N, C-alpha and C positions, 0 to 999 in steps of 0.2 A: 634892958634887955637890949642884945645890942642887934646892928642891922644885918651883921651878917647872918642872923639865926633865923630872924624874918620871913617866915614862910608870904603865900599871898595875901591872905586875909590878916597877917602882920602886918605887911605894910600898906593894905587897907585901910586899916584901923590908924594906921600913922597917920595918912593922910587926914581922914576926917578927923585925928586927934590935931592936926596943928590949926592955929590960931588964925594963920594969913589965906584960912578956904575953910576954915567954919562958912563963910557967906559967900562963899563963890558960887555962883549958879550953872558952872559946870565940874565939879565937886564930882558926882556919879558918875559921869563921864570919864575925869581920869582912872576912878577907880573902875571901871568896867577896861577900861584899855589898859590899866596894871592886869587885871583878870585875865583879860581875851588874849597876853601876850606872856602869862604867867612868869609877870616879874618880883621874885622871891628879891628877900637881904640883899643878899652877897652879888645878884646880877646889880641892884644899883652901884655895891659898895666900887666893886672892879670895873665896869664895863667905861668901855670910850661915850662919853657924857654923849658925843655929837650922834655918835649910832644909837642910843637912845632915844635921843629926840627928831632923829629921823622914823622910827617908829614910832613913835608917838603922836607924833606928827602926820604920817603916813594913815595910821589908824583912826584919828582923831577925823580924816576927810571920811574913809570910807563909813566911820558910825553915822557921822552925818547924813551921809548919803542913803542907808539902810533905815534908815527914820519917815 
């Protein structure tokens, strides 16, 4: 399946299937950030990585504060 065609759940599944992330204690946090920001495959494919990084860092801090 092509990255640009993935919906939010597809991106979440992609993260879950990445061997490097399977043992990460932050995996579910990353998935929550993806879902909260409606990050779909085309966003990952076309977005500016610095903008994506800012969104993820900002929401990571918010996520931790909400706990």
